[in-house]
DSSP file (Angstrom, degrees, kcal/mol; ACC not computed):
  #  RESIDUE AA STRUCTURE BP1 BP2  ACC     N-H-->O    O-->H-N    N-H-->O    O-->H-N    TCO  KAPPA ALPHA  PHI   PSI    X-CA   Y-CA   Z-CA
    1    1 A M              0   0    0      0, 0.0     2,-0.4     0, 0.0     0, 0.0   0.000 360.0 360.0 360.0 125.5  182.3  174.8 -112.5
    2    2 A K        -     0   0    0     40,-0.1     2,-0.3    41,-0.1    40,-0.2  -0.702 360.0-137.7 -84.1 133.0  185.6  173.0 -113.3
    3    3 A L  B     -a   42   0A   0     38,-3.0    40,-2.9    -2,-0.4     2,-0.3  -0.720  17.0-168.1 -96.5 141.5  186.0  169.7 -111.6
    4    4 A K    >   -     0   0    0     -2,-0.3     3,-2.2    38,-0.2     7,-0.2  -0.774  41.3 -99.6-117.0 164.7  189.1  168.4 -110.0
    5    5 A W  T 3  S+     0   0    0      1,-0.3     3,-0.1    -2,-0.3     6,-0.1   0.814 121.8  61.6 -54.2 -31.6  190.0  164.9 -108.8
    6    6 A S  T 3  S+     0   0    0      1,-0.2     2,-1.2     2,-0.1     3,-0.3   0.592  82.4  82.8 -74.1  -9.4  189.2  166.0 -105.3
    7    7 A D    <>  +     0   0    0     -3,-2.2     4,-2.7     1,-0.2     5,-0.2  -0.351  52.5 151.5 -89.6  54.6  185.5  166.7 -106.3
    8    8 A S  H  >  +     0   0    0     -2,-1.2     4,-2.5     1,-0.2    -1,-0.2   0.862  67.5  50.1 -59.6 -40.3  184.5  163.1 -105.9
    9    9 A R  H  > S+     0   0    0     -3,-0.3     4,-2.1     2,-0.2    -1,-0.2   0.940 113.9  44.3 -65.1 -47.0  180.8  163.8 -105.0
   10   10 A E  H  > S+     0   0    0      2,-0.2     4,-2.2     1,-0.2    -2,-0.2   0.893 113.7  50.7 -65.0 -39.9  180.3  166.2 -108.0
   11   11 A I  H  X S+     0   0    0     -4,-2.7     4,-2.8     1,-0.2    -1,-0.2   0.922 109.1  52.2 -61.8 -43.3  182.1  163.8 -110.3
   12   12 A A  H  X S+     0   0    0     -4,-2.5     4,-2.5    -5,-0.2    -2,-0.2   0.893 107.9  51.3 -60.9 -40.5  179.8  161.0 -109.1
   13   13 A I  H  X S+     0   0    0     -4,-2.1     4,-2.0     2,-0.2    -1,-0.2   0.929 111.6  47.0 -61.9 -45.5  176.7  163.1 -109.8
   14   14 A R  H  X S+     0   0    0     -4,-2.2     4,-2.5     2,-0.2    -2,-0.2   0.915 112.8  48.9 -63.1 -43.3  177.9  163.8 -113.3
   15   15 A L  H  X S+     0   0    0     -4,-2.8     4,-2.6     1,-0.2    -1,-0.2   0.889 109.1  53.1 -64.7 -38.4  178.8  160.1 -113.9
   16   16 A S  H  < S+     0   0    0     -4,-2.5    -1,-0.2    -5,-0.2    -2,-0.2   0.888 112.1  45.5 -62.6 -39.2  175.4  159.1 -112.6
   17   17 A D  H  < S+     0   0    0     -4,-2.0    -2,-0.2    -5,-0.2    -1,-0.2   0.892 116.7  44.8 -68.4 -41.1  173.7  161.5 -115.1
   18   18 A E  H  < S+     0   0    0     -4,-2.5    -2,-0.2     1,-0.2    -1,-0.2   0.820 127.9  26.2 -73.7 -32.5  175.9  160.4 -118.0
   19   19 A H    ><  +     0   0    0     -4,-2.6     3,-1.5    -5,-0.2    -1,-0.2  -0.531  69.2 160.3-132.3  64.6  175.6  156.6 -117.3
   20   20 A P  T 3  S+     0   0    0      0, 0.0    -1,-0.1     0, 0.0    -2,-0.1   0.758  75.1  49.8 -64.7 -26.4  172.3  156.1 -115.5
   21   21 A A  T 3  S+     0   0    0      2,-0.1     2,-0.4     0, 0.0    -5,-0.1   0.479  89.4 102.4 -90.9  -2.0  171.9  152.4 -116.2
   22   22 A V    <   -     0   0    0     -3,-1.5    -3,-0.1    -6,-0.1     3,-0.0  -0.674  67.9-138.0 -89.5 132.3  175.4  151.5 -115.1
   23   23 A D    >   -     0   0    0     -2,-0.4     3,-2.4     1,-0.1     4,-0.3  -0.801  15.8-146.4 -81.8 115.1  176.1  149.8 -111.7
   24   24 A P  G >  S+     0   0    0      0, 0.0     3,-1.1     0, 0.0    -1,-0.1   0.752  94.1  65.4 -59.5 -24.3  179.2  151.7 -110.5
   25   25 A L  G 3  S+     0   0    0      1,-0.2    34,-0.0    36,-0.1    33,-0.0   0.639  98.3  55.1 -72.9 -11.9  180.5  148.6 -108.7
   26   26 A T  G <  S+     0   0    0     -3,-2.4     2,-0.5     2,-0.1    -1,-0.2   0.482  85.1 103.1 -95.4  -3.5  180.9  146.9 -112.1
   27   27 A V    <   -     0   0    0     -3,-1.1     2,-0.1    -4,-0.3    31,-0.0  -0.682  69.0-133.9 -87.9 125.8  183.1  149.6 -113.6
   28   28 A R     >  -     0   0    0     -2,-0.5     4,-2.9     1,-0.1     3,-0.3  -0.442  21.8-117.8 -71.4 149.7  186.8  148.9 -113.8
   29   29 A F  H  > S+     0   0    0      1,-0.2     4,-2.7     2,-0.2     5,-0.2   0.832 114.6  58.1 -60.1 -32.6  189.0  151.7 -112.6
   30   30 A T  H  > S+     0   0    0      2,-0.2     4,-1.7     1,-0.2    -1,-0.2   0.914 111.5  41.5 -64.1 -40.5  190.6  152.1 -116.0
   31   31 A D  H  > S+     0   0    0     -3,-0.3     4,-2.7     2,-0.2    -2,-0.2   0.908 113.1  53.4 -71.0 -41.6  187.1  152.8 -117.5
   32   32 A L  H  X S+     0   0    0     -4,-2.9     4,-2.4     1,-0.2    -2,-0.2   0.926 109.0  49.4 -58.0 -45.9  186.1  155.0 -114.5
   33   33 A R  H  X S+     0   0    0     -4,-2.7     4,-2.6     1,-0.2    -1,-0.2   0.925 111.6  49.0 -59.0 -45.7  189.3  157.1 -115.1
   34   34 A A  H  X S+     0   0    0     -4,-1.7     4,-1.4     1,-0.2    -1,-0.2   0.895 110.9  50.0 -62.8 -40.6  188.5  157.4 -118.8
   35   35 A W  H  X S+     0   0    0     -4,-2.7     4,-0.6     2,-0.2    -1,-0.2   0.883 110.8  49.5 -66.8 -38.3  184.9  158.4 -118.1
   36   36 A V  H >< S+     0   0    0     -4,-2.4     3,-1.4     1,-0.2    -2,-0.2   0.944 110.3  50.2 -63.7 -47.4  186.0  161.1 -115.6
   37   37 A L  H 3< S+     0   0    0     -4,-2.6    -1,-0.2     1,-0.3    -2,-0.2   0.795 107.2  56.4 -61.7 -27.6  188.5  162.5 -118.1
   38   38 A A  H 3< S+     0   0    0     -4,-1.4    -1,-0.3    -5,-0.2    -2,-0.2   0.605  78.6 111.2 -81.6 -11.9  185.8  162.6 -120.7
   39   39 A L    X<  -     0   0    0     -3,-1.4     3,-1.4    -4,-0.6   -36,-0.1  -0.448  69.9-137.1 -64.0 131.6  183.5  164.8 -118.6
   40   40 A P  T 3  S+     0   0    0      0, 0.0    -1,-0.2     0, 0.0    -4,-0.0   0.820 102.6  51.0 -59.6 -31.2  183.3  168.3 -120.2
   41   41 A E  T 3  S+     0   0    0    -39,-0.1   -38,-3.0   -37,-0.0     2,-0.3   0.576  84.8 109.1 -83.1  -9.3  183.6  170.0 -116.8
   42   42 A F  B <   +a    3   0A   0     -3,-1.4   -38,-0.2   -40,-0.2     2,-0.1  -0.525  34.5 162.8 -77.2 129.9  186.7  168.0 -115.8
   43   43 A D        +     0   0    0    -40,-2.9     2,-0.3    -2,-0.3    -1,-0.1  -0.601  29.0 106.3-147.8  79.2  189.9  170.1 -115.7
   44   44 A D  S    S-     0   0    0     -2,-0.1   -40,-0.1   -40,-0.1   -41,-0.0  -0.945  76.8 -75.1-148.9 167.2  192.7  168.5 -113.7
   45   45 A D    >   -     0   0    0     -2,-0.3     3,-2.0     1,-0.2     4,-0.2  -0.532  34.8-147.3 -68.1 117.9  196.0  166.7 -114.4
   46   46 A P  G >  S+     0   0    0      0, 0.0     3,-1.2     0, 0.0    -1,-0.2   0.797  96.0  63.7 -57.2 -28.4  195.2  163.2 -115.6
   47   47 A G  G 3  S+     0   0    0      1,-0.2    -2,-0.1    -3,-0.0     0, 0.0   0.596  87.4  71.1 -72.9 -10.7  198.4  162.0 -113.9
   48   48 A R  G <  S+     0   0    0     -3,-2.0    -1,-0.2     2,-0.0     2,-0.2   0.536  74.8 102.9 -84.7  -6.0  197.0  162.9 -110.4
   49   49 A S    <   +     0   0    0     -3,-1.2     2,-0.3    -4,-0.2     3,-0.0  -0.502  45.0 163.0 -78.1 147.7  194.5  160.1 -110.4
   50   50 A G     >  -     0   0    0     -2,-0.2     4,-2.7     1,-0.1     5,-0.3  -0.912  53.7 -86.0-151.4 176.7  195.2  157.0 -108.3
   51   51 A E  H  > S+     0   0    0     -2,-0.3     4,-2.5     1,-0.2     5,-0.2   0.881 124.1  52.4 -58.8 -40.7  193.4  154.1 -106.9
   52   52 A K  H  > S+     0   0    0      2,-0.2     4,-1.9     1,-0.2    -1,-0.2   0.915 112.3  44.8 -63.8 -43.5  192.4  156.0 -103.7
   53   53 A I  H  > S+     0   0    0      2,-0.2     4,-2.1     1,-0.2    -2,-0.2   0.922 114.2  48.6 -66.3 -44.9  190.9  158.8 -105.7
   54   54 A L  H  X S+     0   0    0     -4,-2.7     4,-2.6     1,-0.2    -2,-0.2   0.874 110.1  52.3 -65.0 -36.7  189.1  156.5 -108.1
   55   55 A E  H  X S+     0   0    0     -4,-2.5     4,-2.6    -5,-0.3    -1,-0.2   0.901 108.0  51.2 -65.0 -40.3  187.7  154.5 -105.2
   56   56 A A  H  X S+     0   0    0     -4,-1.9     4,-2.0     2,-0.2    -2,-0.2   0.903 111.9  47.1 -63.0 -41.1  186.4  157.6 -103.5
   57   57 A I  H  X S+     0   0    0     -4,-2.1     4,-2.2     2,-0.2    -2,-0.2   0.927 112.3  50.2 -64.8 -44.8  184.6  158.6 -106.8
   58   58 A Q  H  X S+     0   0    0     -4,-2.6     4,-2.3     1,-0.2    -2,-0.2   0.910 111.0  48.1 -61.6 -43.2  183.2  155.1 -107.2
   59   59 A M  H  X S+     0   0    0     -4,-2.6     4,-2.0     2,-0.2    -1,-0.2   0.883 111.5  50.0 -66.9 -37.9  181.9  155.0 -103.6
   60   60 A A  H  X S+     0   0    0     -4,-2.0     4,-2.0     2,-0.2    -1,-0.2   0.877 110.6  50.9 -65.1 -36.6  180.3  158.4 -104.1
   61   61 A W  H  X S+     0   0    0     -4,-2.2     4,-3.0     2,-0.2    -2,-0.2   0.882 106.1  54.6 -68.0 -38.7  178.7  157.2 -107.3
   62   62 A V  H  X S+     0   0    0     -4,-2.3     4,-2.4     2,-0.2     5,-0.2   0.929 107.8  50.6 -58.3 -45.5  177.4  154.1 -105.5
   63   63 A D  H  X S+     0   0    0     -4,-2.0     4,-1.7     1,-0.2    -2,-0.2   0.918 112.9  45.7 -58.3 -44.5  175.7  156.5 -103.0
   64   64 A E  H  < S+     0   0    0     -4,-2.0    -2,-0.2     1,-0.2    -1,-0.2   0.913 112.2  51.3 -64.0 -43.1  174.2  158.4 -105.9
   65   65 A H  H  < S+     0   0    0     -4,-3.0    -2,-0.2     1,-0.2    -1,-0.2   0.865 115.1  41.5 -63.9 -38.5  173.1  155.3 -107.7
   66   66 A Q  H  <        0   0    0     -4,-2.4    -1,-0.2     1,-0.2    -2,-0.2   0.736 360.0 360.0 -82.2 -23.8  171.4  153.9 -104.6
   67   67 A G     <        0   0    0     -4,-1.7    -1,-0.2    -5,-0.2    -2,-0.2   0.462 360.0 360.0 -89.3 360.0  169.8  157.2 -103.5
């Protein structure tokens, strides 16, 4: 499955798997963006990311991290 910026929940699951010891609330958006772009399944225009999208991914990751 190819991931797009709009797939915040799936991206969060992948990030949680890739970085299990990381508290998502400590991750800067610049790092978060880089980590998303580095996911093998990610296939979207890097220029389409913005603060709102990154915040949605971060909040979904927080949910994964706490659950």
